[in-house]
N, C-alpha and C positions, 0 to 999 in steps of 0.2 A: 649323649646330647640331652639338654633340658627339653621338657615337653613344651610345645607352643603355648603362648599365653592364652590365645583364643583360637578355637577351630569352629567353623560353621560348616555343617554338612547338610546339603540339600534343603536349604531354607526357602520356603514359599510363603508369600503373604499377599492376600487380595483384599481389596475394599470394594465390595459389590462386584461390578464388572471390571474394575481396574485391578490388574495383577501387578502389584508394586515390586515384588521380588520373585524371581523365577529360578528355582533350583540353584541357589547360591552356595558355592563352596569357597571358603576363604580360610587361610592359615596366617596368623599373625605371630611371628616369632618373639619370644621373650627378650626384653632389653633392646627393642628397636623402635624406631619411629616409622610407622606404616601409614602411607597416604592412601586415601580413597578419593578418587575423582570421578566425575561424570557430569553430564548435562543436568539442567534443572529438570526434576521429575524422573531422574534415572533410578531412583530408589535408594540413594545413599542414606538419607536421614531416616527413612523407614527401617533400613537394616540396622542402623545404630540404635534406634529406638527399641528394636527387638532385643539387642544385646543388653540394653539398659533396663528392660522390663516394662517399658511403656506399652508396647504391643507384644502379643504372643504370636509366634509363627503358626501358620495353618498346618505346616508339616516341617520336619527337619530336626536337627539336633545341634545344641550348643555344648561345646566342651571348654572348660576353663582349666588350665594346667593339666590337660590330659584326661580330666574326669568329666562325665556328663553333668551338666548344670541345669537345674530347673529354675529359670529366671522368670518368675511369674509377676514380679513388680520391681520397682526401683530398690526397695529394701532388700530383696533377694540379690540384686546386682551388687549393692554396696557390701552385703555380707560375703559375696564372692570376690571382693576386692576390686570392683569396677566402679569408677567415678566418671561423671560426664559434665562437661562445661558446654552449655547450650548456646546457640547463636544469639538468642534473646535471653538475657540473664534471668535466673530464678532467684532474685533477691527481694527482700522486703525493704523498700526504699526509706522508710522512716525509722528503721532500726539501725543500730550501730554495727560495725564490722564484727565485733565479738558476739553480739546477739544473733547475727545471721549465721555465723559459723556454728554456734551451738544449737540453733533452731532445728528441732527434730532429732537431735543427738544429745539431749540432756542426760548427763550421767548421774545426776543426783536430784532428788526432789527439792533440795535446798539450792535455789538458783544461784545464791551468792557463792556457794562452794563450787558449783558447776562453772560459773564464770571464771573463778580463780584458776580452775583446771584448764579451761580453754585458753586463758591468757598465757599460761606457762607453755602450753603446747604450741600456740601461735608463735610465741617468741622463738621456740626451737625451729619450727618450720621456716620462719622468715630468715633466720640466720643460716640454716642449712641450704636453702634453695634460692636465696636472693629475692624473696617475695615480701619486702618490707611494706607495711601499711599500718596506719594509725588504728589500733584496735577500737578506739573510742569515737572514730569518725562516723558520722551518719552517712549511709550509703548514697543518698540523693545529693550529697555535697561533694562526692568523689568524682573525678573524671573517669571516663569509661574504661580507660586502661587499668586503673586501680580497681574498678568494680570487677573486671575480669580476673584480676589477681585474687580478689576475695573468693570468687568461684573456684579457682584452683586450690586455694587454701582449704575451702570447705571439703573438697574431694580428698585432699591429702589428710586432713584431720580425721576423716572417716576411714582411713586406712587403705586408700586406693593404691593398688599396684599397677592397675591398667587404667589409663586416663584417656577418655574420648573427648576430642574437641571439635565442635561443629562450627565451621567458618570462623575461626577465632580471630582473624585479622580484619574482618569485614568492617569493624567499627574503630579500628586502631589507626593512629598516626604511624608513619614509617619508623620513627624512633621507638614507639611503644611496641610495634611488631618486632623490631630487632631485639628488644629486651625480652619479649616473650620467647623468641627462638633460642636465646641464650639459656633461659630457664628450662625449656623443653629438652635441649641437648644435655644440660646438667642432670635433669631427672632421668633421662635415658642412660647416661653414664653411671648413674647410681643404681641401675637395674630396673627402673620403671619401664613400662611399655606404653607407648603413645600411639593412639589412632587419630589421625588428622584428616578431617574432611575439609576440603577447600576447593574453590574454583581457580585459584591462582597457581598456574602451573610453574611459574618461576619460583614460587615458594616451595612447591613440591621438590623441585630440583635442588633447592638450596638446603633443605633441612631433613628430608626423609631418607631412609635406607632402602625402602621397598615401596612400590606404588601399585595399587590395583585400580583397574578402570571398569566402571559400570556403564552400561548403555541399555536403555529401555528395560530396566529391571533385572538385567543379567550381568554377571561378572564375565567380562570379555577378555581380560588379560591381566596378568601380574608380571611386573618387571622389577629387576634390581635398578634402583634409580641411576646408578652410575653407568648403566648399560642402555639407557633410553635417552630421549630428547623431548623438548617441549613440542616440536612438530609432530613426533610420533604419538605422544600422548593426546594431543589435540585431535589427530585423525582417528585414533581409537575411540575417543569420547563421542565424536560427532558422526563417524562413519564415512567421512570424506575429508579431503584436504581443506584446511582452514587457513584463511588469510590472517596472519598474525600482526600485520602492519596496516595502518590506515592509508587507503589509496585515495588521495585527493589532489586536485590541481590547485594552483595558487588562487587565492580569493580575488574576486573583482568587486570590492565593496562599493556601495552607493551612498545614499544620504542616510544620516543617523535616524534610526527608528526608536532608539531608546537613549535618552539623555538624562543624566543624573548630575545635580549640582549641589554641592555643599550639604549632602545628606548626613544627618546624625540620627541614630536610633538607640533607644535604651531597651534593655531586656526586662523581664518580669520582676527582677530584683531592683530595678532602677539604675543599673550600671550601664554606662554608655558603651555599647558594643560596636557601633558604626560611628566614626568620628570625622565629620567634615569630608565626606567622600565625593569625588566628582569623576565621571568618566562617560563615555558614550559607546554605543554599539551600533554599527551601520548595517544596512541591508546587505545580505550576502557575506556576512562576517560572523565568525565564532570568536568570542572573547572569553578566555578562560580565566578563572580566579583561583590562584593557588594559595595555599596557606595551611598551617596546622589547624586542625579543628578547634573551634572556640575563639577564633580571632575576628569574629564578626560576619563571616560569610553567611551563616544561617539567618541571622537577623536582617542582613541586606536582602536576601531573597524574600523573606517574609514581608518586609516593608514594600518591596517592589510589586509583590503579588497581591497586596491589599490585605494581608493577614494581620500585620502588625502596624500600629500607628507610629509614624516617625516623630521625632522631637522637632526637627526643622529640616529645611531643604526644599528643592524643587525637582520635579520629575516630568519629563515629556515622553509620551509613548505613542508611537504610530501617528504623530502629528498632533496629538492632543495633550494639553497641559493638565497635569494631575497634581492636586495638593496632597502630598503624603502625610500631612499633619492632621488631616481630618479623620473622622471615625473610619476605621478600615472597612473596605467593601470589596471583597474578592470578586463578586459578581460583576461589578462595574469594570474591573480590570479585564475580565474575560470578554465582556461585551465589546471592548475596543480592540480586540484582536491579540490578546496576550494569553498564553497558556503557561501553566506552571507544573513542573514535575517536582514534588517536594523531596527533600533529602530523606525523610523518615516516612516510608510508605505506610507503616502500621498506624502511626499516630496522626498523620496528616493526609495520607493519600487514599486510604481505603477504610471501609467499615467491614471488618472481617466477618461478622455474622451474616452479612448480605450475600445474596447470590452473585455470581460473576457478572451476569447481565445488568444487575442493579448498580454495581460499582463501575461498570463500563460507561455509564452515563452520568455518574455522580458529579454534580455541579452544573450539568447541562440538561437536567431533567425538564426544564421549561422549554426546551427546543420543540417547536411545533411538530417535528417529525415523530416525537414520542408522546404526543397528546391524543387523547380520544375523548372529546368532550371534557368533562371535569376530571377524568381519570387518565392514568398512564396507559399507553397502548403497549401491552405486554408483548404482543406478537412483533411489533416494530422494534422494541427494545431487544428482544432475543435474536431477531434477524440481524440487527446491527452488531450485537455481541458476537454472533457466529462469524460474521465477516472479519471482525478484529482478531478473533481467535485464529482464523485461517491465515490472515495476513502477518500475524506476529508469532505464529507457531506456539500458541499458548497450550500447555498440556496439564491435565487432560482436556480434551476438546469438548467440554461440557459446560455450557453457559448457565445451567441450573445448579451447578455445584457451589456450595458455600465457599467464599473466598478464603476463609481460614484453612481450607483443605488443600489449597494449592501450595507448592513449594515457594520459598522466598523469591527465587528468580522469576517464576511465572507470575507471582503477585506483582513484581516490578514491571513485567511486560504488560499486565493489565492497565497499570497507571500510564505507562508510556503510550500504549495504543490509544487510550482515551484522550490524552492531551495532544499527541502528534497528529492524530487523524482529524482534529478540528481545523487543521491547516491554518495555524496562527501566523500572524506577521512577526510577532516577538515570542520567543520561547525562553523561559527561565527554567533551567534544568539543574537539579542538585543531585550529585552522586548517581549518574544514570546507570552505572553497571554494578552497583553495590549488590553483592550476593548473586551475581549473574554468571553463567558458565561461558566458556570461551567461544562456543558457537553463537550464543546469543549476543555476546559482546561484539563480535564481528558484525552481526545484523544491526545492532543499535548504533554503532559507530557509522556504518554505511548510511543509515537512515538520517542521522544528524547531519552528515555531510551533504546528503541529497537536499535537505531542507535549506542548508546554507546556499547551495547552488541554485535553489529556486528563489533566492532573494530574501530569505528570512534572516532576522537578526537574532542571534543565539547567545545568551549569557550562560556559561557553563561553570559550575562549581564542582570540584572533585578533589578528594584527598589523594587520588592516584596521580602522582606526578607524570608517569608514563602516559596516562590518558590525556592530561592537560597538554603535554607537549605534542602528542600525536594529533589532537583535534584542533587546537587553537590556532588562529591566525595572529592573535595578540594575546599576551599573558600579563595579567595584573596580579601582583602579589600583595596579600593583606597580612598585616601584622599589627596586633593590638588595636584593631578597628580602623586602621588607616591603610591606604594604598601606598606602599613604600617603594614600589618600582614597577616599571613596565618593560617587558622583554619580548623578543620575537620567539617563534617556535623552535629556533635553533639554539636557544639558551641551554646551557648544560644543567644537569641535575644538581651539581654542586653549587653553581651560581644561584639557582632558584632556592636551594636549601638554605644558603646563607641569608638571602632576603627573607625567607620564611622565619628565620630565627632573629630577624631584626638587624642583620649586619649587611651593610652594602658591600658588594663585591670589591669595589675599589678600596674601601676602608679596610677590608680583611687582607688585601694584598700588601698593604703598607706595613 
């Protein structure tokens, strides 16, 4: 039998008092897709960062193809045939595809000669693996699915036989995710080894051969995927049975708390992304907006939350008329009882170098509770942060920790706790469970339903159709900046998918 692609033997890693990995033993067989699952903060990304050389283990051994490997940095990992596609891509946005692929791997001091070599190799890789992308396209002009494709090409160009992907579908549309899975299966069939870190258990069941479960820094189980189930994996991850469906009674909606009339919004390029949109959200109701990313949902949330100035239209919120065409003012929107969970926590929800307690009040720092004369009351801030940490099970439970040092899912919970605990009358929420584990998804969904039942009006944007269908009392579908249909929560995935593609279900049936 061939030696395993990777073996980890007794890996330990601590950050101060936090023990991220505890005596990890893991075997990844060559030519397989091996899933790694676990709650936020379980130690998955730390373990993969050790394999890729970002961190060094405090103790333990790594073997690649049966031989001990001293992986002291990413260059050593690449030399050992290991590539990694990070959750947040490591691309230079103002460079082209070919320039990003060759960056750090220039094979000639004459860049023109180097670029010619990269072009030829890219053409071969694209043809062999179905990873077509324009080599002269500038990264910032590419959709996120193609940016991820560039990351995979970078790893393959550097000779990776083992490919680690960290939450690869967190920013992809369903069709992009399907294409990625086809590529990964093809790579596996060609002898590559794939290590897949994901929170999405159905993806694990669909694509992996083997799955290992981490909990609180330990490896607690490894299963052949064909011999396990979503329910078993969820229980192994969390340490208890997990409710995998949303438990909610029918809505009892009241008066509209959010009304939008003929709203149009342009993006930073001057392109109209929201085109003459009208709808309302009533008290005690969750209205979900489904659509492929890039069809105006982001700009709609930004205009309603006061971040982006609208071109025209009218908005009424919590009984107060708002002119969305004026200079944007998020503070005014907050003052009238509207909270906003942005889709992109890194760019719009958090200041990553700040401590957790500072981010826990971001946007609400003028609240008298946090004032001490002309200064902020640090004791009050930290006490408030500790309460939120306990209520939302944010890990590690350290309000003085830099926010950048929390896992992505725990960063999301910091944002959710900040906005939800303000007890808003209107909640605008974008991608509430992006990068969040199954146990936390259960908690977040339950909290959203509780807010609905308390009479709040909730506008939900998510690329996860299962989430939209499970939570929403009404579903609006956006395509090319317009609302092209309204359906109930019992609408099928295929019906919603057709609307998301701009095809009416009745039209498609004819």
